[in-house]
C-alpha positions in Angstrom: -1.6 -20.1 -16.0 -5.3 -19.1 -14.5 -8.0 -19.1 -17.0 -9.3 -15.4 -18.1 -12.0 -13.4 -18.7 -10.8 -9.6 -18.9 -12.9 -7.4 -17.5 -12.8 -3.5 -16.6 -11.3 -2.0 -13.7 -11.5 1.7 -12.4 -8.3 2.1 -10.3 -6.1 5.0 -8.6 -2.8 5.7 -8.2 -0.9 7.1 -5.2 2.1 9.2 -5.0 4.5 6.3 -5.3 2.5 5.1 -8.6 1.0 2.1 -6.4 -2.3 1.3 -8.6 -5.1 0.4 -6.2 -8.5 -1.0 -7.8 -11.6 0.3 -6.6 -14.4 -1.6 -9.0 -14.9 -4.2 -11.2 -17.1 -4.6 -14.3 -18.2 -7.9 -15.2 -18.4 -8.2 -19.2 -22.5 -8.8 -18.5 -22.3 -4.9 -17.1 -22.6 -5.9 -13.3 -20.7 -3.2 -11.5 -19.2 -4.4 -7.6 -17.0 -2.1 -5.7 -13.7 -3.7 -4.1 -14.3 -3.1 -0.4 -9.9 -3.6 0.5 -7.1 -4.8 -1.4 -5.8 -7.3 1.2 -2.5 -8.1 -1.1 -0.3 -7.3 -3.9 2.5 -9.4 -5.7 4.2 -10.4 -8.5 2.1 -13.7 -10.0 5.1 -14.9 -12.5 8.9 -14.9 -12.3 9.1 -12.6 -15.2 7.0 -9.8 -13.7 4.5 -10.0 -16.5 1.5 -10.8 -14.1 0.7 -9.2 -11.1 -2.3 -10.7 -8.5 -4.4 -8.6 -6.3 -6.1 -10.2 -3.6 -9.3 -8.1 -3.1 -12.4 -8.3 -1.0 -15.6 -8.2 -2.9 -19.2 -8.5 -0.6 -16.7 -9.9 2.0 -15.6 -12.6 -0.2 -11.8 -12.9 -0.8 -11.4 -12.8 -4.9 -7.8 -13.2 -6.9 -7.7 -9.9 -9.4 -4.9 -10.1 -12.1 -3.0 -7.2 -13.8 -1.4 -8.3 -17.2 1.2 -6.3 -18.3 1.8 -5.8 -22.0 4.7 -6.1 -23.0 6.8 -5.7 -26.6 8.1 -3.2 -28.9 4.4 -2.0 -30.4 2.8 -2.0 -26.9 0.1 1.0 -26.9 -1.5 0.5 -23.2 0.2 -0.5 -20.2 -1.8 -3.6 -19.5 -5.3 -5.3 -18.6 -7.3 -6.5 -15.7 -9.0 -10.1 -15.8 -10.2 -12.3 -13.1 -10.6 -16.1 -13.1 -13.8 -17.5 -14.5 -14.9 -19.1 -11.3 -15.2 -15.7 -9.9 -18.2 -14.6 -11.8 
C-alpha cells in the first residue's frame, strides 16, 4: 500500500462515466496540469483503489483514487499521490 498525500484533483467525466483527471493541486497550493493519462487500472483486488498513470511536465507519475466505502460514505472518494511525487 503506497504512502499517501491527499490532493485536490480537477477531473472530467466522459459519457461512459470514465473519470479523467485534468490537474492536481498540491497541499501547498501549487497547481499542475496533467498532460496525458497513460493508463488506468484497479490497484487492489477489492477495487477500492484505482491507479492512474499520468504525465506531468513530461514525467510519468502515479495518481490514485481511493473509493469511499461503507454505509455512511457521503462522497465517491478522494485522490492522493505518493510523497515522493512532491
